[in-house]
ZABA-122780 format. One record per residue (C-alpha): residue number from 1; x, y, z; residue in one letter. Coordinates in nm, 4 decimals. Layout:
N
i->NUM | x->X | y->Y | z->Z | aa->a
...
END
This chain:
261
i->1 | x->7.5754 | y->11.5188 | z->7.6033 | aa->m
i->2 | x->7.8986 | y->11.5142 | z->7.8047 | aa->q
i->3 | x->8.0334 | y->11.9145 | z->7.8361 | aa->l
i->4 | x->8.2965 | y->12.0394 | z->7.9998 | aa->f
i->5 | x->8.3394 | y->12.4137 | z->8.1538 | aa->h
i->6 | x->8.6880 | y->12.5348 | z->8.2128 | aa->y
i->7 | x->8.7491 | y->12.8300 | z->8.4568 | aa->t
i->8 | x->9.0261 | y->12.9644 | z->8.7008 | aa->s
i->9 | x->9.0015 | y->12.9031 | z->9.0964 | aa->r
i->10 | x->8.8112 | y->13.2626 | z->9.1432 | aa->e
i->11 | x->8.5832 | y->13.1608 | z->8.8744 | aa->g
i->12 | x->8.5324 | y->12.8333 | z->9.0203 | aa->l
i->13 | x->8.4434 | y->12.9867 | z->9.3587 | aa->e
i->14 | x->8.2551 | y->13.2706 | z->9.2489 | aa->g
i->15 | x->8.0347 | y->12.9538 | z->9.0422 | aa->i
i->16 | x->7.9668 | y->12.7648 | z->9.3681 | aa->q
i->17 | x->7.8634 | y->13.1042 | z->9.5318 | aa->q
i->18 | x->7.6002 | y->13.2294 | z->9.3009 | aa->s
i->19 | x->7.4724 | y->12.8774 | z->9.2125 | aa->g
i->20 | x->7.5420 | y->12.9665 | z->8.8192 | aa->c
i->21 | x->7.7696 | y->13.0335 | z->8.5509 | aa->i
i->22 | x->7.7253 | y->13.3748 | z->8.4065 | aa->l
i->23 | x->7.7604 | y->13.4419 | z->8.0185 | aa->p
i->24 | x->8.1147 | y->13.5827 | z->7.8756 | aa->s
i->25 | x->8.1833 | y->13.7486 | z->7.5531 | aa->k
i->26 | x->8.3511 | y->13.4765 | z->7.3811 | aa->g
i->27 | x->8.6894 | y->13.6599 | z->7.2769 | aa->r
i->28 | x->8.8572 | y->13.3793 | z->7.1205 | aa->g
i->29 | x->8.5879 | y->13.1619 | z->7.0410 | aa->h
i->30 | x->8.4419 | y->13.3749 | z->6.7634 | aa->e
i->31 | x->8.2655 | y->13.1734 | z->6.5018 | aa->n
i->32 | x->8.3390 | y->13.2042 | z->6.1351 | aa->e
i->33 | x->8.0282 | y->13.4064 | z->6.0633 | aa->r
i->34 | x->7.8778 | y->13.5431 | z->6.3775 | aa->n
i->35 | x->8.2125 | y->13.7071 | z->6.4963 | aa->g
i->36 | x->8.2596 | y->13.7096 | z->6.8871 | aa->y
i->37 | x->7.9383 | y->13.6330 | z->7.0611 | aa->r
i->38 | x->7.8150 | y->13.6110 | z->7.4522 | aa->s
i->39 | x->7.7268 | y->13.2870 | z->7.6551 | aa->g
i->40 | x->7.8483 | y->12.9754 | z->7.8585 | aa->v
i->41 | x->8.1371 | y->12.8411 | z->7.6360 | aa->f
i->42 | x->8.1795 | y->12.4560 | z->7.7057 | aa->l
i->43 | x->8.4219 | y->12.1853 | z->7.5562 | aa->q
i->44 | x->8.3882 | y->11.8127 | z->7.4667 | aa->t
i->45 | x->8.7522 | y->11.7626 | z->7.5219 | aa->l
i->46 | x->8.8121 | y->11.5035 | z->7.8537 | aa->d
i->47 | x->9.0379 | y->11.6638 | z->8.0870 | aa->p
i->48 | x->9.1142 | y->11.2858 | z->8.1790 | aa->n
i->49 | x->9.2296 | y->11.2426 | z->7.8195 | aa->q
i->50 | x->9.3836 | y->11.5485 | z->7.7326 | aa->h
i->51 | x->9.6286 | y->11.7838 | z->7.8464 | aa->s
i->52 | x->9.5712 | y->12.1707 | z->7.9692 | aa->k
i->53 | x->9.7730 | y->12.2858 | z->7.6331 | aa->e
i->54 | x->9.5514 | y->12.0966 | z->7.3727 | aa->e
i->55 | x->9.2445 | y->12.2294 | z->7.5580 | aa->i
i->56 | x->9.3472 | y->12.5761 | z->7.5553 | aa->a
i->57 | x->9.4621 | y->12.5677 | z->7.1643 | aa->r
i->58 | x->9.0988 | y->12.4068 | z->7.0969 | aa->d
i->59 | x->8.9175 | y->12.6338 | z->7.3154 | aa->s
i->60 | x->9.0687 | y->12.9977 | z->7.2263 | aa->y
i->61 | x->9.1970 | y->13.0379 | z->6.8921 | aa->r
i->62 | x->9.3831 | y->13.3090 | z->6.9937 | aa->h
i->63 | x->9.5729 | y->13.3950 | z->7.3394 | aa->g
i->64 | x->9.5438 | y->13.0481 | z->7.4217 | aa->g
i->65 | x->9.8884 | y->13.0203 | z->7.5725 | aa->a
i->66 | x->9.7815 | y->13.3764 | z->7.8171 | aa->s
i->67 | x->9.4683 | y->13.1830 | z->7.9132 | aa->h
i->68 | x->9.6424 | y->12.8873 | z->8.0104 | aa->l
i->69 | x->9.9118 | y->13.1017 | z->8.2118 | aa->k
i->70 | x->9.6685 | y->13.2810 | z->8.3661 | aa->e
i->71 | x->9.4677 | y->12.9486 | z->8.5089 | aa->g
i->72 | x->9.1554 | y->12.9483 | z->8.3304 | aa->k
i->73 | x->9.2009 | y->12.5848 | z->8.2827 | aa->l
i->74 | x->9.3325 | y->12.5053 | z->8.6566 | aa->d
i->75 | x->8.9498 | y->12.3811 | z->8.7137 | aa->h
i->76 | x->8.6576 | y->12.2212 | z->8.5397 | aa->y
i->77 | x->8.2904 | y->12.1381 | z->8.5852 | aa->l
i->78 | x->8.1407 | y->11.8144 | z->8.3899 | aa->e
i->79 | x->7.7747 | y->11.8566 | z->8.2724 | aa->f
i->80 | x->7.5221 | y->11.6774 | z->8.1179 | aa->e
i->81 | x->7.3256 | y->11.9103 | z->7.8845 | aa->i
i->82 | x->7.0744 | y->11.8282 | z->7.6128 | aa->p
i->83 | x->7.2402 | y->11.8869 | z->7.2810 | aa->e
i->84 | x->6.9437 | y->12.0526 | z->7.1811 | aa->t
i->85 | x->6.9730 | y->12.3785 | z->7.3970 | aa->i
i->86 | x->7.3530 | y->12.4350 | z->7.3073 | aa->v
i->87 | x->7.5097 | y->12.5588 | z->6.9744 | aa->e
i->88 | x->7.8010 | y->12.4180 | z->6.8123 | aa->r
i->89 | x->8.0494 | y->12.6969 | z->6.7593 | aa->v
i->90 | x->8.3624 | y->12.4777 | z->6.6169 | aa->r
i->91 | x->8.4870 | y->12.1273 | z->6.6331 | aa->d
i->92 | x->8.4785 | y->12.0357 | z->7.0292 | aa->n
i->93 | x->8.3452 | y->12.4130 | z->7.1267 | aa->v
i->94 | x->7.9787 | y->12.4741 | z->7.2079 | aa->y
i->95 | x->7.8078 | y->12.7724 | z->7.3357 | aa->c
i->96 | x->7.4979 | y->12.7831 | z->7.5902 | aa->y
i->97 | x->7.3310 | y->13.1195 | z->7.4994 | aa->a
i->98 | x->7.0146 | y->13.1342 | z->7.6571 | aa->i
i->99 | x->7.1540 | y->13.3392 | z->7.9355 | aa->g
i->100 | x->7.2594 | y->13.2068 | z->8.2929 | aa->n
i->101 | x->7.3645 | y->12.8509 | z->8.3675 | aa->l
i->102 | x->7.1804 | y->12.7643 | z->8.6754 | aa->h
i->103 | x->7.3442 | y->12.4637 | z->8.8449 | aa->l
i->104 | x->7.0588 | y->12.3491 | z->9.0122 | aa->p
i->105 | x->6.8951 | y->12.2994 | z->8.6896 | aa->q
i->106 | x->7.1895 | y->12.1086 | z->8.5208 | aa->y
i->107 | x->7.4061 | y->12.0273 | z->8.8261 | aa->p
i->108 | x->7.7629 | y->11.8986 | z->8.7578 | aa->p
i->109 | x->7.8400 | y->11.5173 | z->8.7581 | aa->s
i->110 | x->8.1674 | y->11.6010 | z->8.8475 | aa->s
i->111 | x->8.4614 | y->11.8640 | z->8.9195 | aa->q
i->112 | x->8.7991 | y->11.8857 | z->8.9466 | aa->g
i->113 | x->9.1363 | y->12.0562 | z->8.9735 | aa->s
i->114 | x->9.3665 | y->12.0573 | z->8.6383 | aa->n
i->115 | x->9.6398 | y->12.2142 | z->8.8440 | aa->a
i->116 | x->9.8501 | y->11.8781 | z->8.8752 | aa->s
i->117 | x->9.7674 | y->11.7729 | z->8.4772 | aa->w
i->118 | x->10.0966 | y->11.8862 | z->8.3567 | aa->a
i->119 | x->10.3595 | y->11.6973 | z->8.5959 | aa->m
i->120 | x->10.0819 | y->11.3850 | z->8.5156 | aa->a
i->121 | x->10.1376 | y->11.4310 | z->8.1329 | aa->m
i->122 | x->10.4965 | y->11.4809 | z->8.1325 | aa->v
i->123 | x->10.5525 | y->11.1863 | z->8.3046 | aa->f
i->124 | x->10.3281 | y->10.9222 | z->8.2188 | aa->p
i->125 | x->10.5752 | y->10.6350 | z->8.1668 | aa->v
i->126 | x->10.7679 | y->10.7074 | z->8.4748 | aa->g
i->127 | x->10.4414 | y->10.6755 | z->8.6632 | aa->i
i->128 | x->10.3477 | y->10.3511 | z->8.4881 | aa->a
i->129 | x->10.7161 | y->10.2019 | z->8.5518 | aa->v
i->130 | x->10.7147 | y->10.3301 | z->8.9061 | aa->a
i->131 | x->10.3375 | y->10.1455 | z->8.9597 | aa->a
i->132 | x->10.4856 | y->9.8295 | z->8.7832 | aa->a
i->133 | x->10.7475 | y->9.8008 | z->8.9867 | aa->v
i->134 | x->10.5911 | y->9.8554 | z->9.3169 | aa->v
i->135 | x->10.3010 | y->9.6170 | z->9.2227 | aa->t
i->136 | x->10.6112 | y->9.3336 | z->9.1289 | aa->a
i->137 | x->10.7857 | y->9.4014 | z->9.4492 | aa->g
i->138 | x->10.4717 | y->9.3835 | z->9.6506 | aa->s
i->139 | x->10.3941 | y->9.0692 | z->9.5112 | aa->a
i->140 | x->10.7259 | y->8.9215 | z->9.5395 | aa->l
i->141 | x->10.7207 | y->9.0342 | z->9.9234 | aa->y
i->142 | x->10.3754 | y->8.8873 | z->9.9579 | aa->t
i->143 | x->10.4726 | y->8.5451 | z->9.8186 | aa->s
i->144 | x->10.8126 | y->8.5468 | z->10.0018 | aa->a
i->145 | x->10.6159 | y->8.6144 | z->10.3652 | aa->w
i->146 | x->10.3420 | y->8.3625 | z->10.2542 | aa->g
i->147 | x->10.5877 | y->8.0923 | z->10.1917 | aa->s
i->148 | x->10.8262 | y->8.1580 | z->10.5236 | aa->w
i->149 | x->10.4658 | y->8.1631 | z->10.7169 | aa->n
i->150 | x->10.3917 | y->7.8027 | z->10.5561 | aa->r
i->151 | x->10.7028 | y->7.6935 | z->10.6413 | aa->w
i->152 | x->10.7402 | y->7.8127 | z->10.9791 | aa->q
i->153 | x->10.3675 | y->7.6675 | z->11.0481 | aa->a
i->154 | x->10.4811 | y->7.3550 | z->10.9155 | aa->i
i->155 | x->10.7926 | y->7.3364 | z->11.1627 | aa->y
i->156 | x->10.5730 | y->7.4444 | z->11.4623 | aa->n
i->157 | x->10.3033 | y->7.1685 | z->11.3839 | aa->e
i->158 | x->10.6079 | y->6.9013 | z->11.3620 | aa->n
i->159 | x->10.7233 | y->7.0629 | z->11.7064 | aa->k
i->160 | x->10.4247 | y->7.0100 | z->11.8440 | aa->l
i->161 | x->10.3651 | y->6.6462 | z->11.7543 | aa->k
i->162 | x->10.7225 | y->6.5490 | z->11.8632 | aa->q
i->163 | x->10.6151 | y->6.6789 | z->12.2250 | aa->e
i->164 | x->10.2786 | y->6.5180 | z->12.2349 | aa->l
i->165 | x->10.4576 | y->6.1759 | z->12.0846 | aa->q
i->166 | x->10.7136 | y->6.1931 | z->12.3565 | aa->a
i->167 | x->10.4607 | y->6.2145 | z->12.6299 | aa->i
i->168 | x->10.2849 | y->5.9161 | z->12.4832 | aa->i
i->169 | x->10.6130 | y->5.6958 | z->12.4991 | aa->q
i->170 | x->10.5885 | y->5.7158 | z->12.9037 | aa->k
i->171 | x->10.2512 | y->5.5285 | z->12.8694 | aa->y
i->172 | x->10.3013 | y->5.2569 | z->12.6068 | aa->r
i->173 | x->10.3849 | y->5.0265 | z->12.8584 | aa->s
i->174 | x->10.0272 | y->5.0780 | z->12.9980 | aa->f
i->175 | x->9.8391 | y->4.7646 | z->12.9191 | aa->p
i->176 | x->9.5130 | y->4.8294 | z->12.7216 | aa->m
i->177 | x->9.5816 | y->5.1374 | z->12.6207 | aa->l
i->178 | x->9.6577 | y->5.2242 | z->12.2403 | aa->q
i->179 | x->9.7532 | y->5.5736 | z->12.2258 | aa->l
i->180 | x->9.8201 | y->5.8022 | z->11.8901 | aa->s
i->181 | x->9.8510 | y->6.1874 | z->11.7879 | aa->v
i->182 | x->9.5647 | y->6.2928 | z->11.5948 | aa->q
i->183 | x->9.4683 | y->6.6500 | z->11.4188 | aa->t
i->184 | x->9.1691 | y->6.8550 | z->11.4448 | aa->r
i->185 | x->9.0878 | y->7.1836 | z->11.2853 | aa->n
i->186 | x->8.9498 | y->7.4388 | z->11.4777 | aa->y
i->187 | x->8.8777 | y->7.8252 | z->11.3667 | aa->h
i->188 | x->8.7578 | y->7.9485 | z->11.7001 | aa->e
i->189 | x->9.0110 | y->8.2666 | z->11.7617 | aa->d
i->190 | x->9.2314 | y->8.1778 | z->11.4593 | aa->d
i->191 | x->9.4232 | y->7.9130 | z->11.6516 | aa->m
i->192 | x->9.4368 | y->7.6799 | z->11.3415 | aa->g
i->193 | x->9.4830 | y->7.3190 | z->11.3836 | aa->p
i->194 | x->9.4816 | y->7.1513 | z->11.7276 | aa->g
i->195 | x->9.6472 | y->6.8117 | z->11.8145 | aa->f
i->196 | x->9.5266 | y->6.5860 | z->12.0807 | aa->l
i->197 | x->9.6082 | y->6.2234 | z->12.1905 | aa->i
i->198 | x->9.3294 | y->5.9887 | z->12.1140 | aa->y
i->199 | x->9.2650 | y->5.6521 | z->12.2592 | aa->c
i->200 | x->9.2072 | y->5.3895 | z->11.9798 | aa->k
i->201 | x->9.0747 | y->5.1177 | z->12.2443 | aa->d
i->202 | x->8.8149 | y->5.3822 | z->12.3530 | aa->c
i->203 | x->8.7489 | y->5.5799 | z->12.0399 | aa->a
i->204 | x->8.7760 | y->5.8990 | z->12.1738 | aa->r
i->205 | x->9.0100 | y->6.1839 | z->12.2340 | aa->a
i->206 | x->9.1838 | y->6.1679 | z->12.5989 | aa->v
i->207 | x->9.3231 | y->6.5162 | z->12.6154 | aa->t
i->208 | x->9.2234 | y->6.8433 | z->12.4824 | aa->r
i->209 | x->9.3711 | y->6.9996 | z->12.1560 | aa->p
i->210 | x->9.6945 | y->7.1719 | z->12.1895 | aa->s
i->211 | x->9.8071 | y->7.4562 | z->11.9516 | aa->f
i->212 | x->10.1122 | y->7.5836 | z->11.8154 | aa->v
i->213 | x->10.0266 | y->7.9304 | z->11.9638 | aa->k
i->214 | x->10.0021 | y->7.8193 | z->12.2844 | aa->t
i->215 | x->10.2716 | y->7.6227 | z->12.4986 | aa->p
i->216 | x->10.2208 | y->7.2697 | z->12.5758 | aa->v
i->217 | x->10.0828 | y->7.1958 | z->12.9068 | aa->d
i->218 | x->10.2856 | y->6.8451 | z->12.9984 | aa->k
i->219 | x->10.1832 | y->6.8041 | z->13.3262 | aa->q
i->220 | x->9.8076 | y->6.8778 | z->13.2277 | aa->k
i->221 | x->9.8422 | y->6.6310 | z->12.9762 | aa->i
i->222 | x->9.9879 | y->6.3528 | z->13.1731 | aa->e
i->223 | x->9.7049 | y->6.4063 | z->13.4421 | aa->e
i->224 | x->9.4600 | y->6.3384 | z->13.1772 | aa->e
i->225 | x->9.6072 | y->6.0585 | z->13.0669 | aa->l
i->226 | x->9.6207 | y->5.9223 | z->13.4157 | aa->k
i->227 | x->9.2869 | y->5.9818 | z->13.4474 | aa->r
i->228 | x->9.1825 | y->5.8068 | z->13.1744 | aa->h
i->229 | x->9.4138 | y->5.5324 | z->13.2204 | aa->y
i->230 | x->9.2050 | y->5.4800 | z->13.5697 | aa->a
i->231 | x->8.9018 | y->5.5197 | z->13.4382 | aa->k
i->232 | x->8.9960 | y->5.2576 | z->13.1579 | aa->h
i->233 | x->9.1255 | y->5.0109 | z->13.4533 | aa->l
i->234 | x->8.7788 | y->5.0595 | z->13.6306 | aa->i
i->235 | x->8.5862 | y->4.9912 | z->13.3174 | aa->d
i->236 | x->8.7640 | y->4.6513 | z->13.2273 | aa->g
i->237 | x->8.7205 | y->4.5207 | z->13.5871 | aa->f
i->238 | x->8.3469 | y->4.5842 | z->13.5488 | aa->k
i->239 | x->8.3520 | y->4.4234 | z->13.2423 | aa->k
i->240 | x->8.5403 | y->4.1519 | z->13.3641 | aa->a
i->241 | x->8.3726 | y->4.0677 | z->13.6958 | aa->l
i->242 | x->8.0229 | y->4.1518 | z->13.5522 | aa->m
i->243 | x->7.9931 | y->3.7468 | z->13.4009 | aa->p
i->244 | x->8.1082 | y->3.6308 | z->13.7465 | aa->t
i->245 | x->7.8515 | y->3.8525 | z->13.9601 | aa->l
i->246 | x->7.5805 | y->3.7299 | z->13.7407 | aa->v
i->247 | x->7.6977 | y->3.3602 | z->13.8059 | aa->v
i->248 | x->7.7219 | y->3.3923 | z->14.1971 | aa->v
i->249 | x->7.3382 | y->3.5917 | z->14.1981 | aa->v
i->250 | x->7.2110 | y->3.3004 | z->14.0001 | aa->a
i->251 | x->7.3669 | y->3.0356 | z->14.2329 | aa->i
i->252 | x->7.2609 | y->3.1776 | z->14.5731 | aa->v
i->253 | x->6.9016 | y->3.2752 | z->14.3687 | aa->v
i->254 | x->6.8704 | y->2.8650 | z->14.2942 | aa->a
i->255 | x->7.0164 | y->2.7413 | z->14.6489 | aa->v
i->256 | x->6.7691 | y->2.9787 | z->14.8348 | aa->r
i->257 | x->6.4662 | y->2.8429 | z->14.5936 | aa->w
i->258 | x->6.5928 | y->2.5018 | z->14.6678 | aa->y
i->259 | x->6.5935 | y->2.5234 | z->15.0517 | aa->f
i->260 | x->6.2680 | y->2.6954 | z->15.0703 | aa->i
i->261 | x->6.0700 | y->2.4619 | z->14.8053 | aa->a
END
């Protein structure tokens, strides 16, 4: 069963040094039939659910206030002890009367300080209200900051697309080039969406992607466009001259074969 042993700071230090809890004369823990008794006294009242005043009144029938003032409830040790080896003194008070309560045999499952109980019990509503205000303020700030970031991202993306569109306008007059701005999603180094110039005739990207977080290198983009246009013209000439070249080669072969024959 879950039981708590309450003690002072000095008592806790002694328990930690000796590795056990010594029996005490149970003044204030008297039983109706047996009077005062010796043993290690334990409580079922949880310090997280009850104030020190409540535990003092329940633990000591006489002198609860003086024990509280002396700090004998400022610290606690929590144990899991079989119910068969403790005796119920009354209500929430149990007595371990076998001798010393050795910590290696029954190691505490937790321990803590109750010094801040009074403040926590006096202002629970204030703490709850403060927590609610902080939570609401944090949520409002997060929402506003997120909206601002989204708006700024959209603005910067549109600005980047407009810069690339302005570059494309210079090459609209070039024949055989159908250029457009397209978006590609990139996640490396958190770069976000990238924008590049795409050639519909070649069905491929002409330039490397430009990102909002990096300035647009207009000179480099124009150089890439010029190289692409030159390559595009060369490829076009090759395609146009190939049939003519085939015809010329065929005529030469025919004439050569005619005269040889």
